[in-house]
FILO-712405 format. One record per residue (C-alpha): residue number from 1; x, y, z; residue in one letter. Coordinates in steps of 0.02 Angstrom, whole numbers. Layout:
<zabas>
<zaba k="NUM" c1="X" c2="Y" c3="Z" r="A"/>
...
</zabas>
This chain:
<zabas>
<zaba k="1" c1="1637" c2="108" c3="-8973" r="M"/>
<zaba k="2" c1="1749" c2="34" c3="-8835" r="Q"/>
<zaba k="3" c1="1619" c2="61" c3="-8705" r="T"/>
<zaba k="4" c1="1433" c2="28" c3="-8725" r="P"/>
<zaba k="5" c1="1325" c2="184" c3="-8750" r="I"/>
<zaba k="6" c1="1245" c2="238" c3="-8587" r="Q"/>
<zaba k="7" c1="1064" c2="322" c3="-8597" r="I"/>
<zaba k="8" c1="982" c2="399" c3="-8444" r="H"/>
<zaba k="9" c1="817" c2="479" c3="-8420" r="F"/>
<zaba k="10" c1="796" c2="605" c3="-8288" r="R"/>
<zaba k="11" c1="619" c2="674" c3="-8225" r="N"/>
<zaba k="12" c1="533" c2="555" c3="-8342" r="M"/>
<zaba k="13" c1="496" c2="378" c3="-8380" r="D"/>
<zaba k="14" c1="616" c2="295" c3="-8503" r="P"/>
<zaba k="15" c1="559" c2="310" c3="-8684" r="S"/>
<zaba k="16" c1="587" c2="169" c3="-8801" r="P"/>
<zaba k="17" c1="558" c2="283" c3="-8950" r="A"/>
<zaba k="18" c1="685" c2="405" c3="-8888" r="A"/>
<zaba k="19" c1="810" c2="273" c3="-8844" r="E"/>
<zaba k="20" c1="794" c2="192" c3="-9014" r="S"/>
<zaba k="21" c1="817" c2="362" c3="-9104" r="H"/>
<zaba k="22" c1="978" c2="396" c3="-8991" r="I"/>
<zaba k="23" c1="1052" c2="223" c3="-9030" r="R"/>
<zaba k="24" c1="1021" c2="262" c3="-9220" r="K"/>
<zaba k="25" c1="1112" c2="431" c3="-9199" r="W"/>
<zaba k="26" c1="1256" c2="352" c3="-9109" r="T"/>
<zaba k="27" c1="1274" c2="219" c3="-9239" r="D"/>
<zaba k="28" c1="1278" c2="356" c3="-9373" r="A"/>
<zaba k="29" c1="1410" c2="455" c3="-9266" r="L"/>
<zaba k="30" c1="1525" c2="301" c3="-9251" r="E"/>
<zaba k="31" c1="1518" c2="266" c3="-9439" r="R"/>
<zaba k="32" c1="1567" c2="452" c3="-9459" r="F"/>
<zaba k="33" c1="1695" c2="445" c3="-9328" r="Y"/>
<zaba k="34" c1="1746" c2="270" c3="-9275" r="P"/>
<zaba k="35" c1="1865" c2="322" c3="-9140" r="H"/>
<zaba k="36" c1="1730" c2="367" c3="-9009" r="I"/>
<zaba k="37" c1="1780" c2="282" c3="-8850" r="V"/>
<zaba k="38" c1="1612" c2="315" c3="-8751" r="A"/>
<zaba k="39" c1="1447" c2="400" c3="-8769" r="C"/>
<zaba k="40" c1="1343" c2="458" c3="-8616" r="N"/>
<zaba k="41" c1="1170" c2="530" c3="-8662" r="V"/>
<zaba k="42" c1="1050" c2="607" c3="-8534" r="T"/>
<zaba k="43" c1="867" c2="656" c3="-8580" r="V"/>
<zaba k="44" c1="799" c2="779" c3="-8456" r="I"/>
<zaba k="45" c1="610" c2="827" c3="-8442" r="S"/>
<zaba k="46" c1="574" c2="991" c3="-8354" r="D"/>
<zaba k="47" c1="388" c2="971" c3="-8350" r="A"/>
<zaba k="48" c1="382" c2="1052" c3="-8175" r="R"/>
<zaba k="49" c1="452" c2="1214" c3="-8236" r="R"/>
<zaba k="50" c1="333" c2="1257" c3="-8380" r="H"/>
<zaba k="51" c1="144" c2="1295" c3="-8386" r="H"/>
<zaba k="52" c1="116" c2="1235" c3="-8562" r="Q"/>
<zaba k="53" c1="209" c2="1074" c3="-8631" r="G"/>
<zaba k="54" c1="351" c2="982" c3="-8563" r="K"/>
<zaba k="55" c1="516" c2="1028" c3="-8638" r="L"/>
<zaba k="56" c1="658" c2="900" c3="-8661" r="Y"/>
<zaba k="57" c1="846" c2="943" c3="-8644" r="H"/>
<zaba k="58" c1="987" c2="828" c3="-8689" r="L"/>
<zaba k="59" c1="1166" c2="814" c3="-8632" r="K"/>
<zaba k="60" c1="1285" c2="712" c3="-8732" r="I"/>
<zaba k="61" c1="1461" c2="671" c3="-8676" r="L"/>
<zaba k="62" c1="1570" c2="598" c3="-8810" r="L"/>
<zaba k="63" c1="1742" c2="532" c3="-8754" r="T"/>
<zaba k="64" c1="1861" c2="534" c3="-8901" r="V"/>
<zaba k="65" c1="2049" c2="527" c3="-8922" r="P"/>
<zaba k="66" c1="2117" c2="694" c3="-8869" r="G"/>
<zaba k="67" c1="1977" c2="753" c3="-8769" r="G"/>
<zaba k="68" c1="1786" c2="762" c3="-8733" r="E"/>
<zaba k="69" c1="1646" c2="835" c3="-8832" r="I"/>
<zaba k="70" c1="1503" c2="899" c3="-8728" r="V"/>
<zaba k="71" c1="1329" c2="949" c3="-8801" r="V"/>
<zaba k="72" c1="1203" c2="1028" c3="-8682" r="S"/>
<zaba k="73" c1="1042" c2="1080" c3="-8775" r="R"/>
<zaba k="74" c1="957" c2="1184" c3="-8646" r="D"/>
<zaba k="75" c1="841" c2="1297" c3="-8745" r="S"/>
<zaba k="76" c1="696" c2="1333" c3="-8633" r="P"/>
<zaba k="77" c1="610" c2="1448" c3="-8767" r="Q"/>
<zaba k="78" c1="623" c2="1317" c3="-8903" r="H"/>
<zaba k="79" c1="449" c2="1240" c3="-8902" r="H"/>
<zaba k="80" c1="486" c2="1118" c3="-9044" r="A"/>
<zaba k="81" c1="581" c2="1027" c3="-8904" r="H"/>
<zaba k="82" c1="412" c2="981" c3="-8832" r="E"/>
<zaba k="83" c1="438" c2="832" c3="-8944" r="D"/>
<zaba k="84" c1="582" c2="728" c3="-8869" r="V"/>
<zaba k="85" c1="631" c2="662" c3="-9044" r="L"/>
<zaba k="86" c1="659" c2="841" c3="-9105" r="V"/>
<zaba k="87" c1="767" c2="875" c3="-8947" r="A"/>
<zaba k="88" c1="868" c2="718" c3="-8987" r="V"/>
<zaba k="89" c1="886" c2="770" c3="-9172" r="H"/>
<zaba k="90" c1="945" c2="944" c3="-9130" r="D"/>
<zaba k="91" c1="1069" c2="884" c3="-8998" r="A"/>
<zaba k="92" c1="1152" c2="756" c3="-9108" r="F"/>
<zaba k="93" c1="1156" c2="874" c3="-9251" r="N"/>
<zaba k="94" c1="1259" c2="985" c3="-9135" r="S"/>
<zaba k="95" c1="1368" c2="828" c3="-9090" r="A"/>
<zaba k="96" c1="1402" c2="801" c3="-9263" r="V"/>
<zaba k="97" c1="1468" c2="978" c3="-9293" r="R"/>
<zaba k="98" c1="1578" c2="970" c3="-9142" r="Q"/>
<zaba k="99" c1="1642" c2="803" c3="-9199" r="L"/>
<zaba k="100" c1="1684" c2="867" c3="-9366" r="E"/>
<zaba k="101" c1="1779" c2="1018" c3="-9288" r="D"/>
<zaba k="102" c1="1871" c2="897" c3="-9174" r="H"/>
<zaba k="103" c1="1921" c2="785" c3="-9320" r="A"/>
<zaba k="104" c1="1985" c2="946" c3="-9419" r="R"/>
<zaba k="105" c1="2088" c2="1000" c3="-9267" r="R"/>
<zaba k="106" c1="2166" c2="828" c3="-9255" r="L"/>
<zaba k="107" c1="2212" c2="839" c3="-9441" r="R"/>
<zaba k="108" c1="2276" c2="1012" c3="-9422" r="A"/>
<zaba k="109" c1="2148" c2="1066" c3="-9546" r="D"/>
<zaba k="110" c1="2063" c2="1207" c3="-9449" r="V"/>
<zaba k="111" c1="1985" c2="1340" c3="-9547" r="K"/>
<zaba k="112" c1="2073" c2="1506" c3="-9543" r="T"/>
<zaba k="113" c1="2001" c2="1673" c3="-9582" r="H"/>
<zaba k="114" c1="2112" c2="1786" c3="-9678" r="E"/>
<zaba k="115" c1="2112" c2="1966" c3="-9628" r="I"/>
<zaba k="116" c1="2025" c2="2058" c3="-9769" r="P"/>
<zaba k="117" c1="2131" c2="2181" c3="-9873" r="N"/>
<zaba k="118" c1="2091" c2="2362" c3="-9826" r="H"/>
<zaba k="119" c1="2143" c2="2538" c3="-9875" r="G"/>
<zaba k="120" c1="2069" c2="2703" c3="-9914" r="R"/>
<zaba k="121" c1="1998" c2="2783" c3="-10076" r="I"/>
<zaba k="122" c1="2142" c2="2876" c3="-10158" r="A"/>
<zaba k="123" c1="2054" c2="2950" c3="-10313" r="R"/>
<zaba k="124" c1="1887" c2="2933" c3="-10390" r="L"/>
<zaba k="125" c1="1829" c2="2963" c3="-10572" r="F"/>
<zaba k="126" c1="1648" c2="2939" c3="-10642" r="P"/>
<zaba k="127" c1="1660" c2="2756" c3="-10672" r="D"/>
<zaba k="128" c1="1818" c2="2694" c3="-10578" r="Y"/>
<zaba k="129" c1="1938" c2="2742" c3="-10444" r="G"/>
<zaba k="130" c1="2095" c2="2691" c3="-10346" r="F"/>
<zaba k="131" c1="2120" c2="2624" c3="-10174" r="I"/>
<zaba k="132" c1="2278" c2="2658" c3="-10074" r="Q"/>
<zaba k="133" c1="2309" c2="2489" c3="-9998" r="S"/>
<zaba k="134" c1="2374" c2="2480" c3="-9812" r="S"/>
<zaba k="135" c1="2535" c2="2418" c3="-9891" r="G"/>
<zaba k="136" c1="2556" c2="2576" c3="-10005" r="G"/>
<zaba k="137" c1="2504" c2="2493" c3="-10170" r="D"/>
<zaba k="138" c1="2371" c2="2569" c3="-10284" r="E"/>
<zaba k="139" c1="2229" c2="2451" c3="-10323" r="I"/>
<zaba k="140" c1="2106" c2="2489" c3="-10470" r="Y"/>
<zaba k="141" c1="1919" c2="2476" c3="-10443" r="M"/>
<zaba k="142" c1="1776" c2="2491" c3="-10556" r="H"/>
<zaba k="143" c1="1606" c2="2556" c3="-10498" r="R"/>
<zaba k="144" c1="1527" c2="2387" c3="-10524" r="N"/>
<zaba k="145" c1="1642" c2="2310" c3="-10384" r="A"/>
<zaba k="146" c1="1565" c2="2420" c3="-10250" r="V"/>
<zaba k="147" c1="1446" c2="2317" c3="-10137" r="V"/>
<zaba k="148" c1="1334" c2="2385" c3="-10005" r="G"/>
<zaba k="149" c1="1327" c2="2564" c3="-10047" r="T"/>
<zaba k="150" c1="1323" c2="2675" c3="-10206" r="D"/>
<zaba k="151" c1="1481" c2="2712" c3="-10298" r="F"/>
<zaba k="152" c1="1433" c2="2893" c3="-10308" r="D"/>
<zaba k="153" c1="1427" c2="2905" c3="-10116" r="K"/>
<zaba k="154" c1="1608" c2="2863" c3="-10097" r="L"/>
<zaba k="155" c1="1735" c2="2999" c3="-10067" r="A"/>
<zaba k="156" c1="1922" c2="3014" c3="-10060" r="A"/>
<zaba k="157" c1="1986" c2="2954" c3="-9896" r="G"/>
<zaba k="158" c1="1849" c2="2834" c3="-9852" r="D"/>
<zaba k="159" c1="1907" c2="2669" c3="-9780" r="E"/>
<zaba k="160" c1="1864" c2="2511" c3="-9876" r="V"/>
<zaba k="161" c1="1895" c2="2323" c3="-9875" r="R"/>
<zaba k="162" c1="1921" c2="2239" c3="-10046" r="Y"/>
<zaba k="163" c1="1951" c2="2076" c3="-10123" r="V"/>
<zaba k="164" c1="2091" c2="2068" c3="-10258" r="L"/>
<zaba k="165" c1="2048" c2="1998" c3="-10422" r="H"/>
<zaba k="166" c1="2163" c2="1859" c3="-10477" r="E"/>
<zaba k="167" c1="2286" c2="1914" c3="-10604" r="G"/>
<zaba k="168" c1="2312" c2="2095" c3="-10656" r="E"/>
<zaba k="169" c1="2204" c2="2214" c3="-10765" r="G"/>
<zaba k="170" c1="2273" c2="2338" c3="-10887" r="E"/>
<zaba k="171" c1="2283" c2="2466" c3="-10741" r="K"/>
<zaba k="172" c1="2374" c2="2357" c3="-10621" r="G"/>
<zaba k="173" c1="2299" c2="2255" c3="-10471" r="P"/>
<zaba k="174" c1="2115" c2="2265" c3="-10476" r="Q"/>
<zaba k="175" c1="1985" c2="2244" c3="-10334" r="A"/>
<zaba k="176" c1="1840" c2="2120" c3="-10380" r="S"/>
<zaba k="177" c1="1738" c2="2182" c3="-10225" r="T"/>
<zaba k="178" c1="1747" c2="2338" c3="-10124" r="V"/>
<zaba k="179" c1="1649" c2="2368" c3="-9962" r="I"/>
<zaba k="180" c1="1642" c2="2534" c3="-9874" r="L"/>
<zaba k="181" c1="1692" c2="2521" c3="-9694" r="V"/>
<zaba k="182" c1="1587" c2="2634" c3="-9580" r="G"/>
<zaba k="183" c1="1663" c2="2786" c3="-9497" r="K"/>
<zaba k="184" c1="1651" c2="2702" c3="-9330" r="H"/>
<zaba k="185" c1="1775" c2="2581" c3="-9391" r="H"/>
<zaba k="186" c1="1916" c2="2707" c3="-9427" r="L"/>
<zaba k="187" c1="2073" c2="2700" c3="-9320" r="S"/>
<zaba k="188" c1="2104" c2="2832" c3="-9185" r="P"/>
<zaba k="189" c1="2234" c2="2909" c3="-9286" r="T"/>
<zaba k="190" c1="2121" c2="2939" c3="-9438" r="A"/>
<zaba k="191" c1="2055" c2="3113" c3="-9453" r="S"/>
</zabas>
């Protein structure tokens, strides 16, 4: 780290145990991501606002190339945070996740979510059926591929999402998973 870590305690006396825990976490963060420029941690006690135990909140500001990562663990209903070390642990776990996301963005390795395939049931037989894909292709489906509802409750025209099985079966493209989309998901043009 280019700048020494700064640790502040607000509404409470400094805690050597919490400070030691914070330093261990920042050492671990720096081993994971050695490009951290600065780290500022504030531990806040809100003993005045609660009738039962004190709750601790943490604010972590990490300065990294390309931006800042801010973690603010304000969970007034989380009574596990009556222990300052638990609050430190939770806040730094969040910082690790955000640092991982930041590193992924810098590598242009951001997760992308594919739009699931969708279509409508074209024809049904006792143990299988065909889906008319949104692109116009027919996809074979076996009753065992249906998830979340009973195959026998499907009807022609029902909208479904599906996952294509790699390769083709003897009846052409085949769905390995078929999920019925609720009627509230139908497009306004559907009848």
